[in-house]
Structure formats: structure tokens, C-alpha cells
C-alpha positions as a Python dict, from the first residue, in 0.01 Angstrom:
ca = {
    (1, 'X'): (0, 0, 0),
    (2, 'X'): (93, 346, 167),
    (3, 'X'): (434, 416, 252),
    (4, 'X'): (517, 588, 551),
    (5, 'X'): (909, 653, 548),
    (6, 'X'): (1012, 960, 351),
    (7, 'X'): (1361, 933, 219),
    (8, 'X'): (1643, 1136, 409),
    (9, 'X'): (1790, 1240, 72),
    (10, 'X'): (1641, 1361, -268),
    (11, 'X'): (1884, 1240, -540),
    (12, 'X'): (1870, 1505, -815),
    (13, 'X'): (2150, 1476, -1070),
    (14, 'X'): (2487, 1620, -981),
    (15, 'X'): (2303, 1721, -648),
    (16, 'X'): (2210, 1525, -310),
    (17, 'X'): (1978, 1703, -106),
    (18, 'X'): (1951, 1616, 269),
    (19, 'X'): (1640, 1666, 440),
    (20, 'X'): (1740, 1573, 745),
    (21, 'X'): (1953, 1873, 772),
    (22, 'X'): (1695, 2150, 701),
    (23, 'X'): (1370, 2238, 774),
    (24, 'X'): (1257, 2468, 489),
    (25, 'X'): (1125, 2352, 145),
    (26, 'X'): (1357, 2333, -161),
    (27, 'X'): (1249, 2663, -349),
    (28, 'X'): (1232, 2592, -727),
    (29, 'X'): (1225, 2915, -928),
    (30, 'X'): (999, 2909, -1273),
    (31, 'X'): (1178, 3015, -1566),
    (32, 'X'): (958, 3019, -1887),
    (33, 'X'): (1133, 3095, -2198),
    (34, 'X'): (788, 3095, -2396),
    (35, 'X'): (553, 3364, -2529),
    (36, 'X'): (220, 3259, -2381),
    (37, 'X'): (262, 3132, -2032),
    (38, 'X'): (-8, 3206, -1793),
    (39, 'X'): (194, 3468, -1541),
    (40, 'X'): (513, 3582, -1710),
    (41, 'X'): (471, 3468, -2061),
    (42, 'X'): (724, 3656, -2300),
    (43, 'X'): (905, 3829, -2020),
    (44, 'X'): (1194, 3584, -2070),
    (45, 'X'): (1192, 3478, -2453),
    (46, 'X'): (1510, 3521, -2550),
    (47, 'X'): (1814, 3356, -2406),
    (48, 'X'): (2004, 3637, -2257),
    (49, 'X'): (1657, 3763, -2087),
    (50, 'X'): (1607, 3416, -1937),
    (51, 'X'): (1968, 3368, -1817),
    (52, 'X'): (1944, 3742, -1661),
    (53, 'X'): (1662, 3616, -1438),
    (54, 'X'): (1805, 3325, -1359),
    (55, 'X'): (2112, 3479, -1239),
    (56, 'X'): (1832, 3748, -1042),
    (57, 'X'): (1677, 3376, -864),
    (58, 'X'): (2056, 3228, -772),
    (59, 'X'): (2093, 3572, -584),
    (60, 'X'): (1796, 3534, -373),
    (61, 'X'): (1859, 3187, -284),
    (62, 'X'): (1703, 2966, -541),
    (63, 'X'): (1789, 2602, -494),
    (64, 'X'): (1619, 2470, -821),
    (65, 'X'): (1547, 2644, -1162),
    (66, 'X'): (1285, 2491, -1369),
    (67, 'X'): (1346, 2606, -1742),
    (68, 'X'): (1045, 2541, -1964),
    (69, 'X'): (990, 2609, -2340),
    (70, 'X'): (621, 2522, -2368),
    (71, 'X'): (326, 2674, -2189),
    (72, 'X'): (84, 2395, -2023),
    (73, 'X'): (-148, 2663, -1897),
    (74, 'X'): (-522, 2545, -1950),
    (75, 'X'): (-595, 2574, -2301),
    (76, 'X'): (-245, 2607, -2422),
    (77, 'X'): (-177, 2524, -2783),
    (78, 'X'): (134, 2276, -2806),
    (79, 'X'): (486, 2369, -2966),
    (80, 'X'): (711, 2166, -3194),
    (81, 'X'): (1000, 1972, -3076),
    (82, 'X'): (1203, 2178, -3276),
    (83, 'X'): (1077, 2503, -3086),
    (84, 'X'): (1088, 2399, -2749),
    (85, 'X'): (1463, 2306, -2815),
    (86, 'X'): (1548, 2610, -2948),
    (87, 'X'): (1409, 2797, -2633),
    (88, 'X'): (1574, 2583, -2392),
    (89, 'X'): (1880, 2421, -2481),
    (90, 'X'): (2083, 2768, -2503),
    (91, 'X'): (1958, 2857, -2140),
    (92, 'X'): (2055, 2524, -2008),
    (93, 'X'): (2411, 2568, -2198),
    (94, 'X'): (2438, 2883, -2013),
    (95, 'X'): (2327, 2808, -1698),
    (96, 'X'): (2470, 2402, -1661),
    (97, 'X'): (2776, 2529, -1425),
    (98, 'X'): (2589, 2822, -1203),
    (99, 'X'): (2589, 2643, -908),
    (100, 'X'): (2219, 2522, -847),
    (101, 'X'): (2007, 2225, -976),
    (102, 'X'): (1844, 2273, -1324),
    (103, 'X'): (1512, 2116, -1424),
    (104, 'X'): (1340, 2080, -1715),
    (105, 'X'): (960, 2105, -1744),
    (106, 'X'): (887, 1870, -2054),
    (107, 'X'): (685, 1582, -2135),
    (108, 'X'): (856, 1553, -2451),
    (109, 'X'): (1097, 1223, -2467),
    (110, 'X'): (1372, 1410, -2701),
    (111, 'X'): (1359, 1724, -2503),
    (112, 'X'): (1433, 1504, -2199),
    (113, 'X'): (1733, 1334, -2393),
    (114, 'X'): (1882, 1654, -2512),
    (115, 'X'): (1841, 1815, -2173),
    (116, 'X'): (1957, 1553, -1959),
    (117, 'X'): (2271, 1579, -2214),
    (118, 'X'): (2332, 1932, -2179),
    (119, 'X'): (2328, 1902, -1787),
    (120, 'X'): (2022, 1919, -1652),
    (121, 'X'): (1983, 1752, -1309),
    (122, 'X'): (1567, 1685, -1303),
    (123, 'X'): (1279, 1597, -1541),
    (124, 'X'): (994, 1766, -1424),
    (125, 'X'): (687, 1631, -1612),
    (126, 'X'): (319, 1716, -1600),
    (127, 'X'): (241, 1374, -1780),
    (128, 'X'): (449, 1142, -1526),
    (129, 'X'): (641, 971, -1813),
    (130, 'X'): (328, 872, -1960),
    (131, 'X'): (410, 999, -2306),
    (132, 'X'): (600, 783, -2550),
    (133, 'X'): (934, 716, -2500),
    (134, 'X'): (955, 934, -2176),
    (135, 'X'): (1038, 659, -1946),
    (136, 'X'): (1276, 497, -2166),
    (137, 'X'): (1476, 828, -2195),
    (138, 'X'): (1481, 860, -1857),
    (139, 'X'): (1624, 522, -1867),
    (140, 'X'): (1912, 547, -2144),
    (141, 'X'): (2009, 844, -1913),
    (142, 'X'): (2062, 630, -1625),
    (143, 'X'): (2312, 401, -1817),
    (144, 'X'): (2486, 695, -1939),
    (145, 'X'): (2518, 853, -1617),
    (146, 'X'): (2466, 559, -1343),
    (147, 'X'): (2659, 820, -1057),
    (148, 'X'): (2462, 1083, -1092),
    (149, 'X'): (2120, 968, -1224),
    (150, 'X'): (1834, 1260, -1262),
    (151, 'X'): (1575, 1351, -1035),
    (152, 'X'): (1215, 1302, -1147),
    (153, 'X'): (884, 1485, -1058),
    (154, 'X'): (558, 1309, -1115),
    (155, 'X'): (291, 1502, -1161),
    (156, 'X'): (-98, 1460, -1184),
    (157, 'X'): (-305, 1587, -1436),
    (158, 'X'): (-659, 1485, -1528),
    (159, 'X'): (-700, 1459, -1918),
    (160, 'X'): (-454, 1721, -2102),
    (161, 'X'): (-397, 2099, -2090),
    (162, 'X'): (-640, 2174, -2368),
    (163, 'X'): (-930, 1973, -2200),
    (164, 'X'): (-802, 1976, -1805),
    (165, 'X'): (-1041, 2220, -1689),
    (166, 'X'): (-1349, 2147, -1867),
    (167, 'X'): (-1588, 2038, -1550),
    (168, 'X'): (-1289, 1810, -1390),
    (169, 'X'): (-1487, 1571, -1144),
    (170, 'X'): (-1353, 1308, -899),
    (171, 'X'): (-1557, 1105, -628),
    (172, 'X'): (-1253, 1166, -389),
    (173, 'X'): (-993, 1385, -528),
    (174, 'X'): (-746, 1341, -250),
    (175, 'X'): (-762, 977, -267),
    (176, 'X'): (-775, 952, -660),
    (177, 'X'): (-442, 1195, -711),
    (178, 'X'): (-255, 968, -426),
    (179, 'X'): (-343, 599, -601),
    (180, 'X'): (-232, 789, -936),
    (181, 'X'): (97, 904, -788),
    (182, 'X'): (179, 599, -582),
    (183, 'X'): (100, 398, -907),
    (184, 'X'): (331, 588, -1132),
    (185, 'X'): (638, 581, -852),
    (186, 'X'): (577, 215, -826),
    (187, 'X'): (615, 147, -1192),
    (188, 'X'): (926, 363, -1230),
    (189, 'X'): (1093, 176, -923),
    (190, 'X'): (1001, -160, -1091),
    (191, 'X'): (1193, -17, -1381),
    (192, 'X'): (1489, 31, -1161),
    (193, 'X'): (1454, 411, -1040),
    (194, 'X'): (1566, 433, -716),
    (195, 'X'): (1297, 556, -456),
    (196, 'X'): (1521, 849, -347),
    (197, 'X'): (1536, 999, -699),
    (198, 'X'): (1155, 1020, -733),
    (199, 'X'): (939, 1340, -610),
    (200, 'X'): (560, 1382, -660),
    (201, 'X'): (316, 1663, -744),
    (202, 'X'): (-50, 1673, -702),
    (203, 'X'): (-96, 1939, -962),
    (204, 'X'): (-291, 2249, -880),
    (205, 'X'): (-497, 2365, -1145),
    (206, 'X'): (-405, 2047, -1347),
    (207, 'X'): (-745, 1918, -1408),
    (208, 'X'): (-921, 2027, -1063),
    (209, 'X'): (-1198, 2300, -976),
    (210, 'X'): (-1109, 2539, -699),
    (211, 'X'): (-1295, 2332, -435),
    (212, 'X'): (-1050, 2045, -535),
    (213, 'X'): (-763, 2281, -522),
    (214, 'X'): (-851, 2385, -185),
    (215, 'X'): (-926, 2033, -65),
    (216, 'X'): (-587, 1905, -166),
    (217, 'X'): (-389, 2238, -8),
    (218, 'X'): (-617, 2167, 308),
    (219, 'X'): (-494, 1801, 341),
    (220, 'X'): (-156, 1837, 173),
    (221, 'X'): (-24, 1642, 438),
    (222, 'X'): (-185, 1345, 288),
    (223, 'X'): (35, 1382, -4),
    (224, 'X'): (333, 1389, 242),
    (225, 'X'): (261, 1066, 393),
    (226, 'X'): (349, 876, 58),
    (227, 'X'): (687, 851, 112),
    (228, 'X'): (835, 1084, -144),
    (229, 'X'): (916, 1444, -109),
    (230, 'X'): (594, 1637, -255),
    (231, 'X'): (633, 1944, -503),
    (232, 'X'): (368, 2211, -438),
    (233, 'X'): (304, 2439, -729),
    (234, 'X'): (59, 2707, -633),
    (235, 'X'): (220, 3007, -741),
    (236, 'X'): (-10, 3268, -882),
    (237, 'X'): (-243, 3023, -988),
    (238, 'X'): (-591, 3080, -1120),
    (239, 'X'): (-736, 2913, -787),
    (240, 'X'): (-569, 3254, -625),
    (241, 'X'): (-708, 3506, -834),
    (242, 'X'): (-1052, 3337, -796),
    (243, 'X'): (-1011, 3388, -417),
    (244, 'X'): (-869, 3707, -423),
    (245, 'X'): (-989, 3903, -734),
    (246, 'X'): (-616, 3977, -855),
    (247, 'X'): (-458, 3928, -1162),
    (248, 'X'): (-174, 3694, -1193),
    (249, 'X'): (109, 3973, -1150),
    (250, 'X'): (-79, 4058, -808),
    (251, 'X'): (-113, 3747, -650),
    (252, 'X'): (227, 3719, -446),
    (253, 'X'): (98, 3740, -124),
    (254, 'X'): (-143, 3452, -159),
    (255, 'X'): (134, 3274, -330),
    (256, 'X'): (348, 3310, -27),
    (257, 'X'): (46, 3231, 220),
    (258, 'X'): (-18, 2909, 11),
    (259, 'X'): (369, 2809, 26),
    (260, 'X'): (385, 2842, 398),
    (261, 'X'): (70, 2620, 415),
    (262, 'X'): (229, 2373, 187),
    (263, 'X'): (553, 2372, 389),
    (264, 'X'): (320, 2340, 721),
    (265, 'X'): (186, 1999, 579),
    (266, 'X'): (490, 1859, 477),
    (267, 'X'): (615, 2023, 136),
    (268, 'X'): (986, 1969, 59),
    (269, 'X'): (953, 2150, -292),
    (270, 'X'): (799, 2473, -352),
    (271, 'X'): (799, 2615, -704),
    (272, 'X'): (744, 2934, -775),
    (273, 'X'): (782, 3246, -967),
    (274, 'X'): (861, 3523, -682),
    (275, 'X'): (1188, 3355, -523),
    (276, 'X'): (1300, 3626, -328),
    (277, 'X'): (975, 3686, -164),
    (278, 'X'): (916, 3301, -86),
    (279, 'X'): (1285, 3240, 28),
    (280, 'X'): (1259, 3554, 315),
    (281, 'X'): (903, 3402, 407),
    (282, 'X'): (1033, 3020, 439),
    (283, 'X'): (1330, 3161, 626),
    (284, 'X'): (1096, 3288, 883),
    (285, 'X'): (895, 2960, 879),
    (286, 'X'): (1230, 2755, 919),
    (287, 'X'): (1324, 2988, 1222),
    (288, 'X'): (985, 2896, 1407),
    (289, 'X'): (1022, 2518, 1333),
    (290, 'X'): (1372, 2556, 1489),
}
């Protein structure tokens, strides 16, 4: 059964985002504390570099900072739990009182636990809490902090990062991704997670061909009708490179165009590398909407 009513608010830990009082989507800035992420790997590898980049994002109007310690690009090699913790926890500790929401981009249950204790407001999971212990980690945190429970972003991915781009196939990519996201969101609610904490992400580039990605963007409103805030993560992705022939660092313009297209189709969260350019573009978009 398809839900039609979008919650007016999204509870994201210490932050309660009120969509009834804003037109433009939230901007989630990507902060990769990794040496091998597809676009900015190695640029913010030390905690000090990552913190400096986060400060730039805050100055440029970011709403959420998404900290990641493991690359999930196609073919990426998994890192150990300890290595991921060593990368992300110093950054989280330094930024926990920075004035914007913090998100942890991880699928590991123990990383979720420690990041939540350290002060993050959101779990952004490419596996949609399907890995062992992930759901339990969230539920444990809810018991410890019932007044300000974390937000959760559930993403769709076909197979895993090592194999997801090996000839992905769907009978109907829109219908199959919708079904998966609703199923995961319904499961969380059965375990007592409030609907207004859940956001969904169709997972551009995660087990999708260029044709699949373009179809999802063209029909993004089909995800926006499901009753949850929808995140659009298209920034600098290979689909844009295939269309333009540009390298990752030369994809700012098509990334902004994709963000505007997603916003027009109901995206509530835009996950980006280029915060300043995206925020400025969305301010113009918002002025037109108003």
C-alpha cells in the first residue's frame, strides 16, 4: 500500500527539520575521511583537513554534514572496523557542537553505536540496516536517548559495492526500488521507529545503469509520493560523467542541474560535494517557488 502523506517534520537527533516552513531541500555535505572515495578521496584524510572542510561547508550554508570513513564506490575494498572508527570518530568529536546536524555514512553496527554515542544525529546506511546488528544498534540508541532519536536514511542498493555495477538488471527499476524502500521503512516502524525519523534514498549509481539512473531522476516524484523525505545523491556521479565526458572534479554544473531536477520532483535532502554552489542554486530555485 502506497503512503501519500509526507510528515511535516523530520526528526534528526538534536534537530527537528520542519518542511512546512521551508521550500528548498536540506543540503547534506559529503565529508569523506577516506583515501579512495571516487571524487575527493584523500583530500580530507586527516582529522584537521576534514574539520577545515566541514567549517567551509558550515560557512556556505550546509544543513547536515555526512561523515564517511569507508568508500562505497563501485569495486571499493572494505576497510576494517577499527580503521573506519579511527577515521570518523575524531571528526565527529570535533564537530559535535558545530551547530549543524551530523550524519554517519556507515553500514557497520559498531560504527553506528560509537558514532551515536559521540554525537551524530543521523545514520545514513547504504544497506538500509540489513547488515548484522545494524537495526539493533539503532534501537539500543533509541532506548538511551528517547527524546532526540537519530534520523535514519534507508538506501536501495542492488547486490554490494564490489559487484553492484556488474550488469544491473530490473524489470521495472522504479517499481522495484519503491517496493524495497517501503518494505524497509515498514519494518522499522514495526520495531517502533517513528515514521517522521525515516528518510529514503533510491540509490543513484548503486546497482543501476545509466538508463536506470536517468529513469529514476525523470520519475523522482514516484519516490516523493511514498510518505517519507527522499534524499537525492547524484553529486559528481559516473552517470554525469557518461553524459558529459567530464572527470569527477569537472561535474559541478551537471550535479547542480541534477539537484534542481530532483528538487522540482520533491527531493527533501540533496547530498552533495559542492555545498556553496548547490546552496546558491537552490536559493534561486526557492525564490521562484515562493
